[in-house]
VOGU-3710 file (C-alpha; in Angstrom, 3 decimals, decimal comma):
1> mkigiigags> -121,119/75,627/-38,508  -121,171/75,958/-42,249  -124,086/73,913/-43,582  -125,140/73,196/-47,164  -128,740/72,393/-48,064  -129,693/70,785/-51,387  -133,424/71,275/-51,815  -135,506/74,338/-50,962  -138,902/72,762/-50,317  -140,775/72,655/-47,030
11> iggslakllg> -138,088/70,869/-44,992  -135,123/72,527/-46,715  -136,605/75,992/-46,339  -137,572/75,355/-42,720  -134,079/74,124/-41,845  -132,530/77,152/-43,562  -134,676/79,458/-41,441  -134,013/77,648/-38,152  -130,294/77,163/-38,713  -129,859/80,779/-39,732
21> klghqvvian> -131,522/81,924/-36,506  -129,035/79,789/-34,584  -126,148/81,578/-36,263  -125,019/78,875/-38,664  -123,740/79,872/-42,102  -126,160/78,281/-44,562  -125,918/77,897/-48,321  -128,897/76,485/-50,198  -129,490/75,126/-53,687  -132,424/73,907/-55,745
31> srgpdtlrel> -132,871/72,419/-59,219  -133,792/75,757/-60,828  -130,772/77,836/-59,922  -129,776/80,493/-57,368  -131,826/83,274/-58,976  -135,045/81,506/-57,979  -134,041/81,524/-54,302  -133,790/85,269/-53,729  -137,011/85,444/-51,703  -136,017/82,511/-49,499
41> aaetgatpvr> -132,549/84,021/-49,066  -134,037/87,312/-47,919  -136,278/85,485/-45,459  -133,683/83,116/-44,005  -130,306/84,744/-44,538  -129,104/81,671/-46,451  -126,867/82,183/-49,477  -128,261/80,805/-52,763  -125,772/78,629/-54,648  -125,694/75,776/-57,125
51> aaeaarggei> -125,883/72,169/-55,926  -122,157/71,562/-56,402  -121,386/74,501/-54,111  -123,922/73,334/-51,521  -122,274/69,900/-51,467  -119,061/71,673/-50,526  -120,864/74,028/-48,193  -119,300/72,978/-44,919  -119,362/70,382/-42,179  -122,871/69,099/-42,868
61> vvvtipqrav> -124,773/68,772/-46,159  -128,528/68,153/-46,120  -130,115/66,417/-49,114  -133,827/67,200/-48,958  -135,441/66,611/-52,337  -138,134/64,236/-53,645  -136,812/60,678/-53,723  -137,213/60,483/-57,495  -134,962/63,537/-57,944  -131,938/61,917/-56,305
71> vdlpkdlfag> -131,004/60,234/-59,590  -130,940/63,651/-61,274  -128,204/64,986/-59,000  -124,787/65,298/-60,679  -122,982/61,969/-60,475  -119,839/63,704/-59,222  -121,696/65,883/-56,712  -119,634/64,695/-53,762  -116,383/64,045/-55,611  -113,552/65,517/-53,588
81> vpadvvvidt> -115,764/66,353/-50,607  -113,863/65,341/-47,436  -114,960/62,065/-45,877  -115,750/63,749/-42,553  -118,448/65,941/-44,115  -121,751/64,486/-42,871  -124,568/64,015/-45,405  -128,107/64,062/-43,981  -130,892/62,434/-45,988  -134,381/63,733/-45,142
91> nnyypvrdgs> -136,088/62,009/-48,067  -139,141/59,752/-48,104  -140,340/57,450/-50,852  -143,928/57,965/-51,993  -144,703/56,007/-55,183  -147,661/58,279/-55,963  -145,207/61,193/-56,179  -141,936/59,486/-57,113  -143,079/56,702/-59,397  -141,959/53,166/-58,717
101> ipaieagqie> -138,330/52,643/-57,659  -137,804/48,895/-58,212  -134,921/48,460/-55,754  -136,942/49,978/-52,903  -140,042/48,018/-53,881  -137,873/44,888/-53,726  -136,892/45,676/-50,145  -133,913/48,039/-50,199  -134,027/50,594/-47,380  -134,902/54,028/-48,727
111> sawvaeqigr> -131,850/55,855/-47,408  -129,550/52,991/-48,378  -130,788/53,565/-51,923  -130,004/57,275/-51,600  -126,511/56,536/-50,294  -125,948/54,202/-53,238  -127,052/56,846/-55,752  -124,850/59,633/-54,379  -121,902/57,410/-53,492  -121,725/58,596/-49,867
121> pvvkafnniy> -122,797/57,301/-46,448  -125,840/59,175/-45,168  -127,580/59,827/-41,867  -131,375/59,718/-42,024  -132,975/62,540/-40,040  -135,788/65,097/-40,239  -137,777/62,716/-42,462  -140,472/61,826/-39,931  -141,568/65,309/-38,869  -143,964/67,627/-40,689
131> fesllakgkp> -142,329/70,936/-41,595  -144,840/72,927/-39,522  -143,900/70,901/-36,449  -140,222/71,415/-37,234  -140,770/75,178/-37,299  -143,036/75,428/-34,271  -142,301/72,640/-31,792  -138,626/73,046/-30,939  -138,201/73,508/-27,162  -135,275/74,003/-24,756
141> kgtpgrvalp> -133,516/70,888/-23,535  -135,261/69,417/-20,491  -138,720/70,703/-21,425  -141,317/68,052/-20,440  -142,817/66,372/-23,505  -140,130/67,741/-25,834  -140,618/66,237/-29,307  -137,951/63,685/-30,220  -136,472/62,855/-33,605  -134,806/59,574/-34,629
151> iagdppearv> -131,352/59,664/-36,193  -130,137/56,559/-38,032  -126,977/56,255/-40,073  -123,308/55,489/-40,414  -120,630/55,957/-39,249  -121,507/56,428/-35,552  -119,539/59,671/-35,267  -121,624/61,166/-38,084  -124,780/60,124/-36,256  -123,531/61,837/-33,087
161> kvmrlvdelg> -122,881/65,061/-34,988  -126,438/65,077/-36,333  -127,811/64,307/-32,876  -126,077/67,408/-31,517  -127,622/69,499/-34,283  -131,099/68,084/-33,598  -130,728/68,953/-29,914  -129,642/72,484/-30,821  -132,746/72,860/-32,994  -134,949/72,093/-29,994
171> fdpvdaggle> -135,694/68,379/-30,262  -134,583/65,355/-28,265  -132,294/63,243/-30,459  -132,882/59,497/-30,327  -130,111/57,222/-31,569  -131,967/54,902/-33,939  -128,923/52,843/-34,915  -127,142/52,339/-38,198  -128,612/52,985/-41,611  -129,812/49,379/-41,748
181> dswrqqpgap> -132,294/50,312/-39,002  -133,643/53,447/-40,721  -136,627/51,545/-42,146  -138,169/51,969/-38,683  -138,732/55,693/-39,396  -139,879/55,386/-43,017  -143,356/56,596/-44,084  -146,265/54,831/-42,429  -144,206/53,279/-39,628  -145,347/53,902/-36,017
191> aylhdldapr> -142,687/56,616/-35,544  -143,757/58,588/-38,607  -145,368/62,048/-38,249  -146,593/61,622/-34,675  -144,435/64,179/-32,792  -143,634/61,808/-29,934  -141,448/62,472/-26,908  -138,300/60,384/-26,485  -139,760/57,451/-24,465  -142,731/57,076/-26,821
201> lkealaaaer> -140,544/57,470/-29,903  -138,299/54,647/-28,720  -141,395/52,503/-28,202  -142,654/53,355/-31,698  -139,317/52,501/-33,292  -139,255/49,177/-31,448  -142,847/48,418/-32,468  -142,105/48,657/-36,201  -142,103/45,325/-38,045  -139,895/44,866/-41,105
211> srvpeyrkas> -142,414/42,510/-42,721  -145,010/45,280/-42,637  -142,959/47,872/-44,562  -145,049/47,396/-47,753  -148,188/47,889/-45,647  -146,746/51,024/-44,038  -145,785/52,366/-47,464  -149,238/51,758/-48,931  -150,925/53,526/-46,017  -148,691/56,594/-46,347
221> ddwlrsllas> -149,037/56,578/-50,129  -152,828/56,451/-49,839  -152,680/59,370/-47,398  -150,601/61,460/-49,784  -152,817/60,555/-52,731  -155,843/61,748/-50,791  -154,061/64,936/-49,736  -153,003/65,751/-53,288  -156,535/65,087/-54,549  -157,975/67,471/-51,956
231> qsps> -155,592/70,202/-53,095  -156,362/69,826/-56,795  -158,765/72,355/-58,317  -162,200/70,843/-58,870
//
């Protein structure tokens, strides 16, 4: 397939590498321009482009940038892009990194907020796995204990397309329902960053409680705050 990636961070770069190895034609963009992506292009085989070109990069477009940066994307980014082009949202909301987003703090689902900002339906995927696990833990279909990834979004046919891609990348796809159910895989929830197999992932998704989303968010935000503090020069 032809796949566009908007965002060249840990997840975006990892996906570019993995998808290139599988033979997909990948174009990738970041906020600083194609010239800053030469090293990543040499490593992955992806073609550096601007965001507008990545949005028109093929059958699937992956938006994988900090949540706060979504509002900085061009307002017409997806204007004229065919409706059957699937948009994947890998983003996670961390207030310590992104600042406060009032709508999400008031209860809006993170990826529903993203869909609203870009004016397109999205499928939430690749948000609950650490990039090192994404690079290293893909296994052939049928491998015992194969790590599973949840896929939530609308319409159902878009979700199915992403599930096929997840399987191809070496992970068991778990249908996590429509976008209204994607809160179950947000930061801090039981399904987040635990590299579970399919049966245990389904249990973790079912165990999530909507009323505890603020608690989940605080726990993940505290974790990131601690991580960032440990990386800062003393």
